[in-house]
N, C-alpha and C positions, 0 to 999 in steps of 0.2 A: 956797192957792198962792198965792206969790206973781209977781208981772207976769212979774217974770227966767225964774223956771220955765216961763210958760205958754208964754213971750217962745221958749225955749231949746225946749217940746217943738213948737212950731208952727214951728220951723224945721229942726229934726229931719226933721218930716213930712215937711214940701215938700221939703226936699232929699232925702231918702229915695224919698217919688216922684218925684223929676224923674230920680233916677239907675236908677228901676223903669223907664220910659218909657221910656231908652235903653239898655234891655235889652232891651226891648221892640222896637223899632226894627233891634237883631240879629237879633232871631226871625224876620222879617217877613222877611230879607234875607237869611238862613244859608239853604244847600242843603239841601236832602231828596231823596231816593231810598229812597221807599216798597217797602220789602223785601217790602211781603202776606201777615206773620207774621200766623197767628190770635191766640186768646183764650183763658184757662184761668180757670178759677173757683180765687180765691183760698180762699175757704170750704172746699171739696173738696179744695185740695192741702193744709190745714192738718187738716183729719180722718183726714185718709189719712200723714201724719205723726205723727199725736198732738201735735201744738202748740199750748198755749193759747192764744187769736188771743180778739177783742175784735170785733165787724163795728154800726158804726151801725143801728140800729132806726127810725131818721127817715128821711120824704119830702126829697127834692131840694124841691121845692113843691108843692102839690096833691095828684095822684096818682100822682108819678113816682118810681118806687122807685130808688134807689142799686143801683149797677152793681160788684160786687167782684168784677171781672175787669178782668186787666190782661194783654197780650201773653205768648203759650205760654212765653217764653223766660226772663223777667223772676219767674216768680211760684215761682221756687226761691230765689232769691234775698232772695225776701219769707219765706221760713217759712225761710230759714237764718239769717236777722236775728231772726222770735220768736224761733226756739229760742235763741237766743243772748239772750233779754231774758226770756224763761223761766230761765234758768240765773240769769240778774244777780236773780232777783226778780222780774220785770216784766210786765205782760202788752199786749203789742202790740197797743194798736183802728183799725182802719181803719174812720175814717170816711168814705172818700169812693173811687173808683175810676176804672172810664172813667163817660166821660158823654159822650151823643150832641148833636148842634149842639139838636136843641128842648132837653135837657137843661142845658146852657151857659148857650144863650138865655136861658131862662126863671128859672135863676137870676141872670143879671144884673139880671133885674127882682123880684126875691124880693124883697116889703115889709122884711122884717130884715136883708138885706143891702144895697141900693139905698138905704134908709134912713138906714142905718147909714153910709155911702161919702158922702152927700150933708150930713149930719150935719159930721160929719170936714172937707169941702168949703167948708161955710158958717165955721166956726170959724177954718179956715186964711186965710178970708178977711176974718178980723177980725168975723165976723157979722150981715157981708153977703152975702147970695144973690152965689153965684161964678157965672159964665157957665159955658152949656154944653158949652162945649171945657174945661172946667177939670174935671166935672162928667165925660163924656167919657174924658180923657186917667188922672186917677185911675183911675176902674172899670174900664180897658184892665191898669191893674195887677195889683189886687186882687182881679175878676173872668175878667180873661182875657174880652175881649167879641169877638175875632177867632177864629177855629180855630188857625192855625196856632201863635199865640201861649199859647194852652191846651192844656198836652201831659195836659192828663183827656182831651182829644180827642182825640188820639193813642193813648191807650191803656198810656201810658207813665209813668203818677205816681200815687203815694196823695195824701191824707191825711190825718195819723196823730196819733190819741193817744197813751198810756201810763198804765197805771196799773200799782200794786202787788198782786201777787200774794196776799202774806198779807193786807190788808188792804183790799184791790177800791178804794183814793183812788187819786184821779188822780195820774201826779207831777207838781209846780207847775213850769208854763213861763212866766206870769205874764200869764196867761189862759187863757181857755176857745176850744176852736175853735168858729168864728169871730172871732179878736180883730183887728175893724179901726180900727188905733188909730198911735199914734208907737209902742204895743210890738211891734208886728208884724211888725219888722224884726229877724230873726235876732239881733243883734249890738244890739239897743239899750239906751239905757246908760238906760229910766227899769225897768229888771227888776231886784230883787236879785242878791245876787250865785247865794242858792241855785238860783235860774232860770235864770240864762243859764247857770250849770255842770249844769243837769238837761237845757237844749237842747245845750252842746259836749256833755254824754254819748250822749245820741240823734242828734247828726247824726254824732258820731265812728264811733260802730256800722252805722246806714245807708251813709254813704259807704263805710264796709270794704267793704261788698257791692254799690257802684257808683251807690248812691245817690244824687243831688244834692241839697244843701239849692236852693230859689229865695231869696236874697239878705232878700226881703219879705217873708215867708211866713213865720212858724217850723215849723208843721203841713208844708210840699209838699214832697214829694224825686220827684226826677224821674230815670230811666234811657235811655241810645239813644235820646234825641231829639236837637233844635237846643238846647233848652238846657243838657243833659249837655256838647253839645259845646262850648259857647259855656264854661263855665264851668268846664273841664279845657281849653281853647286845644288840642281835639282834632284838627286836620284832615281833611281830607273831611268829603262826605256824611253827614249823618244817615240813622240807618235807617228813626227811625219817624216818620211826620207823623198828618196828626189825618184820620181815617175815618168813614165810616161803617163797621156793621159789622153783620152780622145773625146772630144766634144761630142759628139753625136749620144753618145751614149754616155757620158757624164761616170765612166770607170777609169779608173786604174791599176795601174800595174808596177810592181816596184823593176827597177831599171836593174841588169841580170847584173851585171860587171860594175857595184857603183864605185867603183875605188881605183877606176882604172882610167888614165888622162885622155881627154878628148884630146885632143892636139899631143901627142907624145913629145919627146926629148927630137927625135929628126925631123917631124914639124916645126916644132918651134927655132930650130936652124934655118930651114929653105924657109920662115917669115921676117928672121932678124936678113938673111941678105935681099930681101924682095926691102927690106925695109929700111935700108942702106940705099937703096936705087932711092929712096923717097927723101927721105930726110938730110 
């Protein structure tokens, strides 16, 4: 790779992550009036509908299982999307659904995720160690370190991959779930025409059922929350905000302090020191 290409990639990464942080600030300021809607199981709905889907069998981190639940009113949309994908010869794979605050805060610190973010920050900084503030800022966009920013904590977002029904191979989108690089934004210029075409086709189908794409992660889609309102320029308060969910009673309570970081700056600084011993 020549220096010009390297510089172009670095400039694009910086530009996109700064735009992402601008959206973070919009999300923090956007009004939410939590409606109190409960959750429903995506796998159970898929089974009942006879729709072929896949679900990740990996852990979030450690012993924390992924939770393939969304707000009740959104699950039918996901099943409709999966059915249309089946008709196209595709299979929708849900990589992740609802995340509790514990799950999200732990994910930010997950070595494979945090190390990737830190390495990109070092690369962005020309090989020099970045400031804690820069790592905090970049992690906020890529991993949502604040409840109000992370729509998974609202039960209104899914991360997805898509596979072919005939041979089980993944539809190429320019990287795996999760890709932390200049290829991550939906319309990255550093992916092939085929990969971009696949992203656009998948996004068109998702958005036809109201699931908007997060511009800086090609795998993330959400609906009914502040991000949806901002991307669609929809007036009024969002109905879904970050919640604590009780699966036994299927009740939700709004997160008490939705704008406080799950991992504040001192914690990020400690994670940087730990990561430097691994990378």
